[in-house]
C-alpha positions as CSV (number, residue, x, y, z in Angstrom):
1,M,16.5,19.9,-16.0
2,L,19.8,18.7,-17.1
3,F,18.7,15.0,-17.0
4,G,15.9,12.9,-18.4
5,G,13.5,11.0,-16.5
6,W,12.1,13.9,-14.4
7,A,9.6,16.3,-15.7
8,G,11.4,18.8,-13.6
9,K,8.6,20.6,-11.9
10,I,6.7,20.5,-8.7
11,L,3.3,21.9,-8.2
12,R,2.5,23.5,-4.8
13,V,-1.2,24.2,-3.9
14,D,-2.7,26.1,-1.1
15,L,-6.2,25.3,-0.7
16,S,-6.9,27.9,2.0
17,R,-5.6,30.6,-0.1
18,K,-6.7,29.3,-3.4
19,R,-3.1,29.7,-4.6
20,I,-1.1,27.6,-7.3
21,R,2.6,27.8,-8.0
22,E,5.1,25.8,-9.7
23,A,8.8,25.2,-8.4
24,P,11.8,23.4,-10.0
25,V,12.5,20.0,-8.6
26,E,16.3,20.7,-8.0
27,G,15.0,23.8,-6.0
28,E,12.9,21.7,-3.5
29,I,14.6,18.2,-3.2
30,D,17.7,16.5,-3.9
31,F,16.3,14.3,-6.5
32,I,19.4,12.0,-6.9
33,K,19.3,11.2,-3.3
34,Y,15.6,10.3,-3.2
35,L,14.7,9.6,-7.0
36,G,11.0,10.4,-6.9
37,G,7.8,8.6,-5.9
38,R,8.0,7.3,-2.3
39,G,11.5,9.0,-1.7
40,F,10.1,12.5,-2.5
41,T,6.9,12.1,-0.4
42,S,8.9,10.9,2.6
43,R,11.4,13.9,2.5
44,I,8.6,16.3,2.1
45,L,6.8,14.9,5.1
46,F,10.0,15.0,7.0
47,D,10.7,18.5,6.1
48,E,7.3,19.9,6.4
49,V,5.1,17.9,8.7
50,T,6.2,18.2,12.2
51,R,5.2,16.3,15.3
52,E,2.6,19.2,16.6
53,I,0.9,18.8,13.2
54,D,-2.6,16.7,13.5
55,P,-3.1,14.6,10.7
56,Y,-6.5,16.7,10.0
57,D,-4.6,20.1,10.6
58,P,-4.7,22.0,7.1
59,D,-0.7,22.4,7.5
60,N,-0.7,18.4,7.3
61,R,0.8,17.9,3.7
62,L,-1.0,15.8,0.9
63,I,1.5,14.7,-1.6
64,F,1.1,13.0,-4.8
65,A,4.6,11.9,-6.8
66,A,5.6,9.7,-9.7
67,G,9.1,8.5,-10.2
68,P,11.7,9.1,-13.0
69,L,10.6,5.9,-14.7
70,T,6.9,6.4,-14.4
71,G,5.4,7.1,-17.9
72,T,8.3,5.8,-19.9
73,I,8.7,2.7,-22.2
74,V,9.9,0.8,-19.0
75,P,7.7,-2.3,-18.3
76,A,5.2,-1.6,-15.6
77,S,6.4,1.9,-15.1
78,C,2.8,3.1,-13.7
79,R,3.3,3.5,-10.1
80,W,2.8,6.5,-8.0
81,T,2.5,7.4,-4.3
82,V,0.1,9.6,-2.5
83,A,1.2,10.3,1.3
84,A,0.1,12.5,4.4
85,K,0.7,12.2,8.2
86,S,-1.6,9.0,8.8
87,P,-5.0,9.7,10.6
88,L,-5.0,6.0,11.3
89,T,-1.5,5.7,13.0
90,G,-0.5,9.1,13.6
91,I,2.7,8.5,12.0
92,L,4.1,8.6,8.4
93,G,1.5,7.4,5.9
94,D,1.5,6.6,2.5
95,G,-0.5,4.7,-0.4
96,N,0.9,3.3,-3.5
97,A,-1.1,2.6,-6.7
98,G,-0.8,1.5,-10.6
99,G,-3.1,2.4,-13.4
100,F,-2.4,5.4,-15.5
101,F,-2.6,8.5,-13.1
102,G,1.1,8.8,-12.4
103,S,2.0,8.4,-15.9
104,S,-0.6,11.2,-17.0
105,L,1.0,13.5,-14.2
106,K,4.4,13.0,-15.7
107,W,3.4,13.7,-19.2
108,A,1.3,16.8,-17.9
109,G,4.8,18.0,-16.9
110,Y,5.1,17.3,-13.0
111,D,6.7,14.9,-10.7
112,M,5.1,15.9,-7.5
113,I,2.2,17.7,-6.1
114,I,2.3,19.2,-2.7
115,I,-1.2,20.2,-1.2
116,H,-1.6,21.9,1.9
117,G,-4.4,24.3,3.6
118,K,-8.2,23.3,3.5
119,S,-11.0,24.6,1.0
120,R,-14.2,26.0,2.7
121,K,-16.2,24.1,0.2
122,P,-15.6,21.0,-1.8
123,V,-13.1,21.4,-4.8
124,Y,-11.2,19.4,-7.0
125,L,-7.7,20.3,-8.6
126,F,-7.5,19.8,-12.5
127,I,-4.0,19.7,-14.2
128,E,-3.7,19.8,-18.0
129,D,-0.2,20.1,-19.8
130,G,1.4,22.6,-17.2
131,K,-1.6,24.3,-16.1
132,A,-3.5,23.7,-13.0
133,E,-6.9,25.3,-11.5
134,I,-9.3,24.5,-8.6
135,K,-12.7,23.8,-9.6
136,D,-15.9,23.7,-7.6
137,A,-16.8,20.2,-6.5
138,E,-19.8,20.9,-4.5
139,E,-22.2,18.9,-6.6
140,L,-19.7,16.0,-6.3
141,W,-19.7,16.0,-2.5
142,G,-21.4,12.7,-1.5
143,E,-21.1,11.0,-4.6
144,D,-19.0,7.5,-4.8
145,T,-15.8,7.3,-6.4
146,W,-17.4,5.8,-9.7
147,T,-19.7,8.7,-10.3
148,T,-16.9,11.2,-9.3
149,D,-14.8,9.8,-11.8
150,S,-17.3,10.0,-14.7
151,R,-18.8,13.5,-13.9
152,I,-15.5,15.1,-13.7
153,K,-14.4,13.6,-17.1
154,E,-17.9,15.2,-18.5
155,D,-17.0,18.3,-16.5
156,V,-13.8,19.1,-18.1
157,G,-15.0,17.3,-21.6
158,D,-12.5,14.9,-21.8
159,P,-12.8,11.1,-21.5
160,E,-9.1,10.6,-21.2
161,V,-8.5,12.5,-17.7
162,K,-7.1,10.4,-15.2
163,V,-9.0,11.1,-11.8
164,A,-7.5,10.3,-8.2
165,C,-10.4,10.7,-5.9
166,I,-12.3,9.9,-2.5
167,G,-15.7,8.6,-1.7
168,P,-18.2,9.0,1.3
169,A,-15.6,7.3,3.4
170,G,-13.0,10.0,2.9
171,E,-15.4,12.7,3.1
172,N,-16.6,11.4,6.5
173,L,-12.9,11.0,7.7
174,V,-13.2,7.3,8.1
175,R,-9.5,6.8,9.3
176,Y,-8.8,4.0,6.6
177,A,-10.4,5.8,3.7
178,K,-8.6,5.1,0.5
179,V,-7.6,7.1,-2.5
180,R,-8.9,5.5,-5.9
181,S,-7.9,6.1,-9.4
182,D,-8.5,4.0,-12.6
183,E,-10.2,1.4,-10.6
184,R,-6.8,0.9,-8.9
185,S,-6.5,2.1,-5.1
186,A,-3.8,3.6,-2.8
187,G,-5.5,1.9,0.0
188,R,-3.4,2.0,3.1
189,C,-3.0,4.6,6.0
190,G,-6.2,6.5,5.6
191,I,-5.0,9.1,3.2
192,G,-8.3,9.4,1.6
193,A,-9.4,11.0,5.1
194,V,-6.7,13.6,4.7
195,M,-8.1,14.7,1.2
196,G,-11.6,14.7,2.9
197,S,-10.3,16.9,5.6
198,K,-9.1,19.5,3.1
199,K,-12.4,19.3,1.3
200,L,-10.5,18.1,-1.9
201,K,-12.6,15.6,-3.7
202,A,-10.3,14.7,-6.5
203,V,-7.0,15.5,-8.4
204,A,-7.8,15.1,-12.3
205,V,-4.8,15.1,-14.6
206,R,-4.6,15.1,-18.4
207,G,-1.2,15.0,-20.1
208,T,-0.2,14.8,-23.6
209,G,3.6,15.5,-23.5
210,L,6.5,12.8,-23.1
211,V,8.9,12.1,-20.4
212,P,12.4,13.1,-21.4
213,I,14.8,10.5,-21.8
214,S,18.6,11.0,-22.1
215,N,19.4,7.9,-24.2
216,P,16.4,6.5,-25.9
217,Q,18.2,4.0,-27.9
218,R,20.1,2.7,-24.8
219,L,17.0,2.6,-22.8
220,R,15.1,0.6,-25.8
221,K,17.9,-1.9,-25.8
222,V,18.0,-2.6,-22.0
223,V,14.1,-2.7,-21.8
224,E,14.1,-5.4,-24.7
225,E,16.4,-7.4,-22.4
226,V,14.0,-6.9,-19.2
227,E,11.1,-8.0,-21.3
228,R,13.1,-11.3,-22.4
229,T,13.9,-11.9,-18.8
230,M,10.3,-11.5,-17.7
231,L,8.9,-14.1,-19.8
232,S,11.5,-16.7,-18.2
233,I,10.2,-16.1,-14.7
234,K,7.9,-18.6,-13.4
235,Q,6.0,-16.3,-10.9
236,L,5.2,-13.7,-13.3
237,S,3.7,-16.2,-15.6
238,N,1.5,-17.3,-12.6
239,F,0.4,-13.6,-12.1
240,T,-0.6,-13.3,-15.8
241,A,-2.5,-16.6,-15.4
242,S,-4.3,-15.9,-12.2
243,G,-3.3,-12.5,-10.7
244,T,-2.9,-12.6,-6.9
245,L,-5.9,-14.7,-6.2
246,A,-3.8,-18.0,-6.5
247,T,-1.8,-17.0,-3.7
248,V,-4.6,-17.6,-1.3
249,H,-4.7,-21.3,-2.0
250,E,-0.9,-21.4,-1.3
251,E,-1.4,-19.8,2.2
252,Q,-4.1,-22.3,2.9
253,K,-1.7,-25.2,2.1
254,R,1.0,-23.4,4.5
255,G,-1.4,-23.1,7.1
256,I,-1.2,-19.4,7.3
257,L,-4.5,-18.2,5.8
258,T,-6.2,-15.9,8.2
259,T,-9.1,-17.4,9.7
260,R,-11.6,-15.6,12.1
261,N,-9.3,-13.0,13.0
262,F,-6.3,-14.9,13.0
263,L,-7.7,-17.6,15.4
264,Q,-6.8,-20.4,12.9
265,G,-4.7,-20.7,10.0
266,R,-6.8,-22.9,7.5
267,F,-10.4,-22.0,6.4
268,E,-12.6,-24.9,5.9
269,G,-14.8,-22.6,3.3
270,M,-11.6,-22.2,0.8
271,R,-13.0,-24.3,-1.8
272,S,-15.8,-22.0,-2.2
273,M,-13.9,-18.7,-2.5
274,S,-10.7,-19.7,-4.2
275,G,-9.0,-18.2,-7.1
276,G,-10.4,-20.9,-9.2
277,V,-14.1,-20.4,-8.4
278,F,-13.6,-16.7,-9.3
279,H,-12.3,-17.2,-12.6
280,R,-14.7,-20.1,-13.3
281,D,-17.9,-18.2,-12.3
282,Y,-17.3,-14.7,-12.4
283,F,-14.2,-13.8,-14.6
284,V,-15.0,-11.4,-17.6
285,K,-11.3,-9.9,-18.7
286,R,-7.8,-9.5,-17.8
287,R,-6.7,-5.8,-17.6
288,S,-3.3,-3.9,-17.4
289,C,-2.0,-0.9,-15.8
290,F,0.1,1.5,-17.9
291,G,3.0,-0.5,-19.8
292,C,2.7,-3.7,-18.2
293,P,3.1,-6.9,-19.8
294,I,1.7,-9.1,-17.1
295,S,-2.0,-8.0,-16.8
296,C,-2.5,-9.6,-13.3
297,D,-5.6,-7.4,-12.7
298,R,-9.2,-8.9,-13.1
299,L,-12.5,-7.9,-14.0
300,F,-15.2,-10.1,-12.2
301,V,-19.2,-9.7,-12.6
302,V,-21.8,-11.8,-10.9
303,A,-24.4,-12.8,-13.5
304,D,-27.3,-14.3,-11.3
305,G,-28.3,-14.8,-7.6
306,P,-29.0,-12.3,-4.9
307,F,-25.7,-10.2,-5.9
308,K,-26.4,-10.3,-9.5
309,G,-24.8,-7.3,-11.2
310,S,-22.0,-7.0,-8.7
311,F,-19.0,-5.7,-10.3
312,A,-15.5,-6.1,-8.9
313,A,-12.4,-4.3,-10.9
314,G,-9.0,-4.7,-9.1
315,L,-10.2,-7.6,-6.6
316,E,-7.0,-9.4,-5.4
317,A,-6.0,-11.5,-2.7
318,G,-6.4,-9.0,0.3
319,T,-10.1,-9.0,-0.4
320,L,-10.6,-12.8,-0.3
321,M,-8.6,-12.9,2.9
322,S,-9.6,-9.9,4.9
323,L,-13.7,-9.9,3.9
324,G,-13.6,-13.7,3.4
325,S,-11.4,-15.9,5.6
326,A,-10.7,-13.5,8.3
327,C,-14.4,-13.0,8.8
328,G,-15.2,-16.7,8.2
329,N,-17.1,-15.7,5.1
330,A,-17.0,-18.3,2.0
331,N,-19.6,-16.8,0.0
332,A,-17.6,-15.7,-3.3
333,A,-20.4,-13.7,-4.7
334,S,-20.8,-11.4,-1.6
335,L,-17.0,-10.8,-1.9
336,V,-17.4,-9.4,-5.3
337,R,-20.2,-7.3,-4.0
338,A,-18.1,-6.1,-0.7
339,H,-15.2,-5.3,-3.1
340,E,-17.6,-3.2,-5.2
341,L,-18.8,-1.4,-2.1
342,A,-15.3,-0.8,-0.6
343,D,-14.2,0.7,-4.1
344,K,-17.2,2.9,-4.8
345,L,-17.2,4.1,-0.7
346,G,-13.5,4.6,-0.6
347,I,-12.4,2.2,2.1
348,C,-9.3,0.0,2.4
349,V,-10.5,-3.5,2.0
350,I,-7.6,-4.9,4.4
351,S,-8.5,-2.6,7.2
352,L,-12.1,-2.8,6.8
353,G,-12.0,-6.7,6.7
354,L,-9.8,-6.8,9.9
355,T,-11.9,-4.2,11.8
356,I,-15.1,-6.3,10.9
357,S,-13.3,-9.6,11.9
358,F,-12.0,-7.6,15.4
359,A,-15.7,-6.8,15.9
360,M,-17.2,-10.3,15.2
361,E,-14.6,-11.9,17.6
362,C,-15.7,-9.4,20.2
363,Y,-19.3,-10.2,19.4
364,Q,-18.6,-14.1,19.9
365,N,-16.8,-13.3,23.4
366,R,-19.8,-11.1,24.3
367,L,-17.7,-8.0,24.7
368,I,-20.4,-6.5,22.5
369,T,-23.9,-7.4,21.7
370,K,-26.8,-6.7,19.3
371,E,-27.6,-3.8,21.6
372,D,-24.1,-2.3,20.6
373,T,-24.1,-3.2,16.9
374,D,-27.5,-1.7,16.0
375,G,-29.1,-5.2,15.8
376,I,-26.7,-6.5,13.5
377,D,-25.8,-10.4,14.1
378,L,-21.9,-10.7,13.9
379,S,-21.7,-14.1,13.9
380,W,-18.7,-15.5,11.8
381,G,-19.5,-16.0,8.1
382,N,-22.5,-13.4,8.2
383,Y,-21.9,-11.8,4.8
384,D,-25.0,-9.5,5.1
385,A,-23.5,-8.3,8.4
386,I,-20.2,-7.2,6.4
387,L,-22.3,-5.6,3.7
388,D,-24.3,-3.5,6.4
389,L,-21.2,-2.5,8.1
390,T,-19.6,-1.4,5.0
391,F,-22.2,1.4,4.5
392,K,-22.4,2.2,8.3
393,I,-18.8,2.6,8.4
394,A,-18.4,4.8,5.1
395,R,-21.5,7.1,6.4
396,R,-20.4,6.7,10.2
397,E,-23.6,5.8,11.3
398,G,-24.4,4.0,14.7
399,F,-21.9,1.1,15.3
400,G,-20.2,2.2,12.2
401,D,-19.1,5.3,13.7
402,L,-17.0,3.5,16.2
403,L,-15.7,1.1,13.8
404,A,-14.7,3.7,11.5
405,E,-11.9,4.6,13.9
406,G,-10.0,1.4,13.1
407,S,-9.7,-1.7,15.4
408,M,-7.0,-0.2,17.7
409,R,-9.2,2.8,18.8
410,A,-12.4,0.8,18.8
411,A,-10.7,-1.7,21.1
412,R,-9.8,1.0,23.6
413,R,-13.3,2.3,23.7
414,I,-14.8,-1.3,24.0
415,G,-12.6,-2.2,26.8
416,K,-12.9,-5.4,28.6
417,G,-9.7,-6.9,27.0
418,A,-10.9,-6.0,23.5
419,E,-7.3,-4.9,22.7
420,D,-6.1,-8.5,22.6
421,Y,-8.4,-9.0,19.4
422,A,-7.0,-5.9,17.6
423,M,-4.5,-7.2,14.9
424,T,-2.6,-4.2,14.6
425,V,1.0,-3.0,14.6
426,K,1.6,1.0,15.3
427,G,-2.4,1.1,14.9
428,M,-2.8,-0.2,11.6
429,E,-4.4,-3.6,10.7
430,V,-1.7,-6.2,9.6
431,C,-2.0,-7.9,6.3
432,P,-4.3,-11.0,6.7
433,L,-1.5,-13.6,6.5
434,D,-0.3,-15.3,9.5
435,P,3.1,-14.8,10.6
436,R,3.3,-17.6,12.8
437,G,4.1,-19.8,9.9
438,A,6.4,-17.1,8.1
439,Q,8.7,-15.4,10.7
440,G,10.1,-12.9,8.2
441,W,6.7,-11.7,7.7
442,G,6.2,-11.2,11.3
443,L,9.3,-9.2,11.7
444,A,8.5,-7.1,8.4
445,Y,5.1,-6.3,10.1
446,A,6.8,-5.1,13.3
447,V,9.2,-2.8,11.8
448,A,7.4,-1.5,8.9
449,A,7.4,2.3,8.8
450,R,3.6,2.5,7.9
451,G,2.4,0.1,10.5
452,G,1.3,-3.6,10.2
453,D,2.3,-3.6,6.6
454,H,3.1,-6.6,3.9
455,M,4.2,-4.2,1.2
456,R,7.1,-2.5,2.9
457,G,9.8,-5.3,3.4
458,E,8.1,-9.0,2.8
459,P,11.1,-11.4,2.5
460,G,9.7,-13.3,-0.4
461,V,12.1,-16.0,-0.5
462,E,10.3,-17.8,2.5
463,F,7.4,-18.7,0.4
464,D,8.9,-18.8,-3.2
465,P,12.5,-20.0,-3.4
466,T,12.4,-19.5,-7.1
467,S,11.9,-15.9,-6.6
468,L,15.7,-16.0,-6.0
469,P,17.9,-18.7,-6.9
470,E,19.8,-20.2,-4.1
471,R,23.1,-19.1,-5.2
472,T,21.6,-15.4,-5.2
473,V,20.2,-16.1,-1.5
474,K,23.4,-17.5,-0.3
475,K,25.5,-14.6,-2.0
476,L,23.1,-12.1,-0.1
477,F,22.7,-13.6,3.4
478,G,25.4,-15.9,3.5
479,T,23.4,-19.0,4.0
480,T,20.3,-20.6,2.3
481,K,18.7,-21.1,5.4
482,V,16.7,-17.9,5.2
483,L,14.4,-19.8,2.8
484,D,13.2,-21.7,6.0
485,R,9.9,-20.0,7.0
486,F,10.0,-21.2,10.4
487,T,13.6,-20.1,11.1
488,A,14.1,-16.7,12.8
489,K,17.6,-16.1,12.2
490,W,18.9,-14.4,9.1
491,K,15.2,-12.9,8.8
492,G,16.5,-9.5,10.0
493,L,19.0,-9.5,7.2
494,A,16.5,-10.5,4.6
495,V,13.7,-8.0,5.5
496,K,16.5,-5.3,5.5
497,W,17.4,-6.1,2.0
498,Y,13.8,-6.4,0.8
499,E,12.9,-3.2,2.5
500,D,15.8,-1.1,0.6
501,M,15.0,-2.7,-2.7
502,Y,11.2,-2.1,-2.5
503,A,12.0,1.7,-1.5
504,I,13.9,1.9,-4.8
505,E,11.1,0.5,-6.8
506,D,8.7,2.6,-5.2
507,S,10.8,5.7,-5.9
508,L,11.3,4.9,-9.4
509,G,7.6,4.3,-10.0
510,I,8.0,0.7,-11.1
511,C,5.8,-2.0,-10.1
512,R,7.5,-4.6,-7.7
513,F,5.5,-7.6,-8.9
514,A,6.9,-7.1,-12.3
515,F,10.5,-7.1,-11.0
516,E,10.8,-10.4,-9.6
517,G,13.7,-12.7,-9.3
518,E,16.9,-12.2,-10.4
519,M,15.8,-8.7,-12.3
520,R,16.1,-7.4,-8.6
521,T,19.6,-8.6,-7.9
522,S,20.9,-7.6,-11.5
523,N,22.1,-4.3,-12.9
524,L,19.0,-4.2,-15.0
525,I,16.8,-1.8,-12.9
526,L,20.1,0.5,-12.6
527,S,20.8,0.2,-16.2
528,M,17.2,1.4,-17.1
529,F,17.5,4.3,-14.6
530,E,20.9,5.5,-16.1
531,A,19.8,5.1,-19.7
532,A,16.6,7.2,-19.1
533,T,18.2,10.0,-16.9
534,G,21.8,10.2,-18.1
535,L,23.1,9.6,-14.6
536,K,26.0,7.5,-13.8
537,I,25.7,6.9,-10.0
538,G,27.0,3.3,-9.7
539,K,25.5,0.5,-8.2
540,G,26.5,1.1,-4.5
541,Q,25.2,4.7,-4.6
542,F,21.8,3.4,-6.2
543,E,21.2,0.8,-3.6
544,M,22.2,3.5,-0.8
545,V,19.2,5.4,-1.8
546,G,16.9,2.6,-0.7
547,E,18.7,2.7,2.7
548,R,18.5,6.4,2.9
549,I,14.7,6.4,2.5
550,N,14.1,3.7,5.0
551,N,16.5,5.5,7.6
552,L,14.6,8.8,6.9
553,E,11.2,7.3,7.5
554,R,12.5,5.9,10.8
555,L,13.6,9.4,11.9
556,Y,10.2,10.8,11.0
557,N,8.5,8.3,13.1
558,A,11.0,8.6,16.0
559,R,10.1,12.5,16.1
560,E,6.5,11.2,16.6
561,G,7.8,9.0,19.6
562,I,8.3,5.6,17.8
563,S,11.1,3.3,19.0
564,R,11.8,-0.5,19.7
565,K,9.1,-0.4,22.4
566,D,6.5,0.0,19.0
567,D,8.0,-2.4,16.8
568,R,5.5,-5.3,18.5
569,L,3.0,-7.5,17.3
570,P,-0.1,-8.6,18.7
571,K,0.3,-11.1,21.5
572,R,-1.5,-13.7,19.6
573,F,1.1,-14.0,17.4
574,T,3.9,-14.3,19.7
575,E,2.3,-16.3,22.7
576,E,-0.4,-18.4,21.0
577,S,0.6,-20.9,18.8
578,L,-1.6,-22.3,15.7
579,T,-3.4,-25.4,16.5
580,S,-3.7,-27.0,13.2
581,G,-2.6,-27.2,9.7
582,A,1.0,-26.7,8.2
583,S,2.1,-24.4,10.8
584,K,0.6,-25.7,13.9
585,R,2.6,-25.2,17.2
586,H,4.5,-22.2,15.9
587,T,4.8,-18.9,17.2
588,V,6.7,-15.5,16.2
589,D,10.0,-15.3,17.6
590,L,10.3,-11.6,17.3
591,E,13.2,-10.4,19.7
592,P,16.0,-12.0,18.3
593,M,14.7,-11.0,14.7
594,L,14.5,-7.6,15.9
595,D,18.2,-7.8,17.2
596,E,19.5,-9.0,14.2
597,Y,17.3,-6.3,12.1
598,Y,18.9,-3.4,13.9
599,D,22.3,-4.7,13.7
600,S,21.8,-5.1,10.0
601,R,20.8,-1.4,9.7
602,K,23.2,-0.2,12.3
603,W,20.6,0.9,14.4
604,D,20.6,1.1,18.4
605,R,19.5,-2.3,19.9
606,R,18.1,-0.7,23.0
607,T,16.0,2.1,21.3
608,G,15.7,0.8,17.6
609,L,16.9,4.1,16.2
610,P,19.8,5.0,13.7
611,S,23.1,5.5,14.8
612,K,24.9,8.7,14.2
613,L,27.5,6.8,12.0
614,K,24.9,5.3,9.8
615,L,23.2,8.9,9.4
616,E,26.3,10.3,8.4
617,E,27.1,7.7,5.9
618,L,23.7,8.4,4.4
619,D,24.3,12.1,4.3
620,L,21.4,12.2,6.8
621,S,23.3,13.7,9.8
622,Q,21.5,16.8,9.4
623,T,18.2,15.4,10.1
624,S,18.7,13.8,13.5
């Protein structure tokens, strides 16, 4: 490689033939146009996974990728992406996680692993400093993620090995099974089920090398400026103090805390399961991903009571909302236990919670009965039912087999109008945050490439104006009224901008939570990239990378049949207003936001597809 940042090699693995080969990055992908991480995985999916390939087909690709800044001295340079065609949605799917796995992959000498085929028996892939081998995993099949992690470390004789693995949910092809590593999770889209379909239990990596840096002195200087800037941003201080748990209280105040499958926006049990309760009663210590000065992660342990000994690492707001308020569950200790189970069994907590809350609403309205649920009482707030169903879903036992399909497919099988209770977009359960009090979030859910997604293009300025000062908001969007969470106008511009910036950050391998505020609009991220790689590409070309990735992902999904007709929200959000709280009487005004979003992207309003001129501008004309 002529540049710093990238390791320079890709590993290709054929599980069917048990063959492994290396390839240079520059011979496989245009690394300057796609950077790494999510950019790499989306490009490979577009090139190698066509419409006729089923998510469980051996020809589906399972791709792990880090970015050019992953594993460097850049703060929070810990992120990695794992991708495949999603078994939950049937379209582009990926998960993104922190921890240490991505950095270890780079230190071992690789930017990306591309896996296809299917092993006849369970295996795991072991990579160590430029060498890779496929190892037997039959004795690991059926084990949970924690046991798998520890036993692989024992097997290779190295406690420093970083393991990305699946649990029983992935083995049993639960459509929202996750990939877990370092007690962090690439949770969404069911990529863990793709691993299970390939009989791949884990990928284990040990790297002792370094990421090559073009200009170490310049990078060190820019990093020092970044670290000083981080210390001045209030939102980052809040993350250090409370992690993401504090956001649940804020959503309650705004009247958008998902309650009982989005029937309400305020939860009367909030005081029993707030972030303050968790920190007071169960907090053990703060933890960090590689190179992160924020330490937003927490370790919680229940010391007494019926859930004594329950242990939750990586518990965030998503657990409190999806398995808590969305199910009417205010028992904090049970949430620690539920998170532990989801982590061990390898299930996405958001899809798990929203699928159970969907079933609970069906139960309240007598679409299903105890006869259907194996005798389980699915009344709101029944935390024992939540725990029982978590096991049943992971093992595909009884009623759990239906819910393992996700709420969209379950609703179709139940019938009787159950589709109205499935809170999904393009087949994926939305984030448990009610968009009726946040118009931009509604648009972000509707257009996200992965489905009902809160991590592709959330317009953060709606909730926290300090995340971008007003002068910056006005410069970007032409008005400060974009800060009004009830205003539909200007949200198309905001979502488009955030989508493009997040695509860049996901591709560089840096944590978006660490790069808040004006760091996102300054030249600091570009300066770190140029110092690390030695490339001088300019801000315009750099920002175009984000546009290119989002347009490529839209083209991939269009090939799968996605168009404007699919950029839809559940009718509960567009037709039924909230009846109480700070967001009462509001619904999502989606159509004008879609028009504005398509216009801002230069996509056709009627079809929602990229225009020929836009594709030419992004050098994607050969892909259409």
